[in-house]
N, C-alpha and C positions, 0 to 999 in steps of 0.2 A: 387404367381403372380410377387414378385419381381426377376428382370434378372439383374446379374451381369455378364459382358463379358469382359475380360480382351485381351489386344492385344499389339503388338510393341514386342513380344519375337524373338528370331533367333539367327541364329549363329556367335558370333562375335571373334574377334582375342583378346588375352589378352591384356590390356592397352585401347581397345576400350569402345565404349559408347553406350547405349541404352535407349529409351524413351518410357516407358509402360506407357498405359492408361486402366482405368477403365470407363465403361460405365454403368450406372445402372437405370434400365428401371421401369416404373410401381410404385416408390419410391420418395419421396424427400429426398435428402442426407442432407440437410443443418443444419439438428437439431443433426446430427449423426456423433461421431466421425468414419474415416476412417481409413484404415490400408492396409499395404501391408506386408504379409507372404512368407515364401518361403519354399519348402521342396527339397533336395538334394538325390539322392540315397543312400538309406540306413542309412540315418539322421532323428531326428527328425525335427517337425517344428519349425521354426524359425522367429523369431520375425524380420523384416527389419526397418518399420518405421510406425507413427502414425501421422494424425493431428487432431487436435478437430475442431469441429464447429466455434471456435474463431479463428482459422489457428495456434493455438500453434501446436508443431511439437516435436516428440520425435524420436531418434535412436536407433536401435539396434547397439550393439558394432562391428558386424562383417563388416558392411558396412557403419557405421560412417564416415562422411567426403568425401566419395564416392556418395553419393545419397540424391536427394531432393525431397521429397514428396511435393504435392500441390493441390489445389482443386477448382473448379469452380462449385459452386453450381448452378447458372443459366443453366449450361448444364448437372449437374449430373453426373460430371464427375472428376475425382481423377487421378493424374499423379504422375510419380516416375522415375525421371532422374537417371540415373546410369552412373557413369563415372571410368575410371581406372579400368574396369571390371577384375576380377581375375579368374584363372581356378575351384578354390574352390567355386566360384560365381555360378557356373554350377547348375542349381536348377529351378522347377516350382513354377512360382511367382504368387499368389495369391492376388486379392483384396477382402477385408474384412469389413464388418461391426461389428466389434468384440463385440459391447454390443447387437448386435441381434442376432450374432451365422448365419451370412449370409457370403458366399463367392461364387467366381466364379468357373469356369472350370479350369482355371490357364493359365499361357502363358508360355512355355518352353524356358527357356534363357542357352543357351549352350556357355562357352566360352573354346575355342579350338586354338592352332595355327596351 
């Protein structure tokens, strides 16, 4: 019954920014690690960022320095601020609960001039 829904994706020019949001329903996320992954066309699923229940963050190499993950447990929400986007960032971005194997349908991010 857990529902995970991502939002905030869209078309953006290279160098632009987007803020993705993840809304989790019917589950309290406060004790869980949360993460963002992505999958580009023809490529494997790739780790982007994760945040522990204590607020500790880890970032994948591809977007490190350009993204910030945050959480608001009272609202059951997780965010991914993305800056200085590049064409190779084009992908479907997924909000996940990696220890439970849950993820949402994803939100499309397209970076193109």
